[in-house]
PAPAFI-882030 format. One record per residue (C-alpha): residue in one letter; x, y, z. Coordinates in pm, whole numbers, padded with zeros to 5 digits, always signed. Layout:
BEGIN
AXYZ;...
END
This chain:
BEGIN
M-03937+02475+05060;A-03667+02218+05141;S-03425+02176+04861;Q-03409+01844+04719;A-03068+01733+04711;K-02914+01599+04372;T-02920+01195+04342;T-02667+01001+04065;P-02885+00839+03849;A-02840+00431+03923;L-02641+00196+03712;V-02897+00038+03433;T-02826-00277+03289;P-02791-00295+02887;D-03055-00206+02675;Y-03061-00429+02390;S-03292-00243+02151;G-03017+00013+02126;M-02821+00234+02371;S-02787+00619+02391;L-02480+00802+02490;E-02656+00866+02805;N-02719+00499+02858;L-02364+00394+02817;A-02287+00629+03061;K-02468+00449+03358;T-02470+00109+03210;A-02295-00114+03476;T-01995-00321+03408;V-01764-00520+03567;Y-01451-00338+03596;R-01315-00085+03833;S-01308+00277+03776;D-00961+00306+03749;L-00881-00010+03538;L-00757+00229+03228;A-00607+00530+03446;G-00275+00626+03263;Q-00339+00454+02932;T-00425+00621+02573;A-00691+00477+02371;V-00710+00544+01978;I-01047+00442+01880;S-01157+00431+01451;G-01516+00422+01421;G-01551+00629+01761;G-01843+00806+01646;S-02081+00511+01674;G-02212+00183+01732;M-01956-00046+01879;G-01694+00172+01882;R-01877+00466+02055;A-01934+00234+02351;M-01545+00132+02391;A-01498+00529+02374;V-01761+00607+02650;L-01649+00297+02830;Y-01271+00393+02841;A-01333+00706+02952;R-01530+00585+03247;L-01238+00328+03287;G-01007+00616+03328;A-00853+00631+02977;D-00718+00914+02729;V-00949+00831+02464;V-00923+00955+02095;I-01142+00870+01830;C-01156+00933+01452;G-01381+00840+01200;R-01555+00990+00858;R-01849+01208+01026;E-01723+01502+01257;E-02060+01602+01379;K-02104+01242+01506;L-01743+01244+01662;A-01820+01580+01841;E-02186+01440+01951;V-01965+01164+02109;R-01720+01390+02311;D-01972+01636+02422;A-02170+01341+02613;I-01871+01216+02740;K-01818+01534+02876;E-02137+01566+02999;Y-02240+01224+03153;V-01862+01091+03275;G-01723+01419+03340;R-01387+01365+03113;E-01287+01504+02808;I-01138+01281+02496;S-01044+01412+02134;Y-01158+01339+01791;Q-01044+01374+01448;A-01268+01337+01111;L-01031+01090+00897;T-01100+00810+00604;I-00898+00576+00669;R-00872+00444+00335;D-00569+00768+00280;A-00276+00633+00427;D-00105+00940+00421;A-00398+01105+00630;V-00357+00817+00853;D+00042+00837+00933;D-00004+01217+00998;F-00329+01132+01267;M-00132+00890+01407;R+00168+01093+01485;D-00027+01342+01633;A-00200+01125+01825;F+00136+00974+01936;D+00290+01377+01982;R-00008+01475+02178;H-00022+01224+02461;D+00343+01087+02442;G+00261+00782+02310;I-00051+00595+02264;D-00096+00215+02469;V-00373+00058+02204;L-00550+00115+01938;I-00877-00006+01806;N-00961-00059+01492;S-01353-00007+01502;A-01423+00166+01149;G-01539-00016+00883;G-01862-00052+00614;Q-02031-00247+00391;F-02318-00324+00216;S-02537-00618+00150;Q-02556-00788-00185;D-02531-01124-00385;A-02172-01155-00499;I-02245-01232-00830;D-02409-00874-00825;F-02100-00663-00676;S-01974-00391-00881;R-01614-00353-00930;K-01597+00006-00747;G-01843-00153-00480;W-01609-00422-00407;L-01289-00244-00360;A-01475+00020-00160;V-01546-00267+00081;I-01183-00377+00034;D-01003-00081+00068;T-01189+00058+00448;N-01186-00271+00574;L-00882-00453+00503;N-00618-00205+00384;G-00780+00107+00620;T-00724-00132+00941;W-00371-00215+00753;W-00271+00163+00746;M-00386+00190+01088;M-00190-00087+01224;Q+00155-00042+01043;S+00116+00343+01130;A+00092+00257+01489;A+00364-00054+01504;R+00625+00195+01330;L+00564+00483+01574;W+00591+00228+01897;R+00905+00092+01730;E+01047+00480+01711;R+01001+00492+02046;D+01079+00125+02144;E+00736+00109+02335;P+00498-00189+02395;G+00142-00195+02187;N-00162-00362+02189;I-00382-00364+01868;I-00744-00465+01864;N-00927-00522+01513;V-01366-00574+01550;V-01410-00809+01253;A-01674-01049+01219;T-01761-01414+01271;V-01655-01578+00905;E-01566-01941+01011;R-01902-02040+00816;G-01905-01759+00511;M-02134-01485+00505;P-02398-01516+00256;Q-02493-01177+00059;S-02165-01011+00230;A-01902-01225+00079;H-01678-00869+00023;S-01711-00816+00385;C-01611-01174+00487;A-01274-01137+00240;A-01162-00803+00420;R-01240-00950+00778;A-01064-01274+00727;G-00828-01141+00544;V-00769-00874+00877;I-00777-01204+01098;Y-00525-01364+00938;L-00317-01029+00895;S-00304-01018+01269;K-00235-01341+01346;T+00050-01326+01135;V+00205-01015+01248;S+00105-01089+01638;T+00443-01338+01541;E+00608-01086+01349;W+00588-00818+01576;A+00611-01005+01913;P+00983-00909+01973;L+00872-00562+01922;K+00626-00662+02239;I+00297-00544+02038;R+00016-00737+02062;V-00233-00818+01822;N-00609-00954+01890;C-00952-00952+01725;I-01277-00948+01838;A-01554-01134+01634;P-01884-00965+01719;G-02228-01149+01637;A-02527-00983+01521;I-02516-00655+01787;Q-02808-00434+01796;S-02639-00065+01684;E-02701+00135+01418;G-02538-00086+01146;V-02854-00303+01140;T-03123+00003+01019;Q-02944-00080+00686;Y-03123-00447+00679;P-03477-00494+00573;D-03731-00543+00850;E-03797-00909+00709;A-03432-00998+00714;L-03391-00838+01068;K-03608-01026+01264;D-03414-01331+01174;F-03086-01159+01285;P-03186-01286+01682;L-03271-01632+01556;A-02943-01688+01425;N-02731-01766+01776;P-02875-02019+02007;M-02970-01733+02262;K-03216-01636+02037;R-03163-01251+02095;F-02937-00967+01997;G-02638-00852+02153;S-02511-00542+02312;V-02279-00282+02201;W-02143-00310+02547;D-02069-00676+02459;I-01802-00572+02261;A-01673-00259+02461;Q-01605-00528+02755;G-01473-00725+02572;A-01238-00494+02431;V-01191-00429+02808;Y-01049-00742+02847;L-00814-00733+02539;T-00657-00402+02668;A-00620-00474+03058;D-00332-00707+03219;T-00642-00959+03196;S-00504-01015+02868;N-00140-00980+02896;F-00063-01322+02771;V-00247-01307+02483;T-00166-01258+02088;G-00283-01318+01787;E-00597-01481+01905;V-01000-01376+01814;L-01208-01381+02091;T-01607-01390+01949;I-01876-01228+02114;D-02182-01375+01910;G-02402-01573+02138;G-02279-01904+01998;M-02410-01781+01630;S-02084-01953+01453;Q-02155-02333+01585;Y-02534-02299+01535;G-02654-02046+01222;W-02595-01763+00972;V-02698-01408+00888;W-02905-01388+00564;P-02862-00944+00557;I-03081-00897+00302;G-03348-01251+00337;K-03258-01596+00297;P-03358-01718-00063;D-03630-01972-00127;Y-03381-02188-00164;F-03276-02232+00150;K-03637-02188+00309;D-03725-02508+00473;
END
């Protein structure tokens, strides 16, 4: 019997119901396959969601990728999948970004191992949804410490090493659409707004160092993160934007590539909003709209 030739799976369009690592490795992209060859990208939160999608896409585009996050098993899963489906090796380290000393050690190791890095993407973060009046002090501090302080430790550590080595740098912070506030997520809104205006400030301060700093503000994105919300609230998420659907982690990953490549070499201090128009149309109530606001 004649042997059948092995065929390469066809590229697929984005799967908005959630994207497996295998799908991420096959999903069509507008970028050429060697766009990021020779660059090194450090991605926090690389074990899940948007960070994971970025890790796969950046590896596909030729970058050397270093991911970090709290859960080692998730990081190892991404590393193994990229090796299997993309054919490239990446490295990872389990890390709590709230630990400033651990961040410094991680960042210096990444710079030393790769003879510098080109882009830092801060995708790590976390929050829980609750009415602000009921926040405990511990809960408030935990979200602020991760989303604001942790992001800052990563930014400052990388910037100091770029300055020390007299090399240019590029920072991309994943934040949120905060212009109209974030009901039931006030702690995260405060932290993300802090990151946005921190980024705008240091984009000016660090311009003489040739360090660009920008943000990506996602809207309602279909990822593991939405599983924390009750079904009754979740059904309204895609209705909060005029496109009436969820976005994909792939939308965010491709936006990050734009801010990494030469396509954005004259862009700094900006927020790239990828939310299907939500910021001018509506907002999400992550634990359900209170009766007072219902029509």
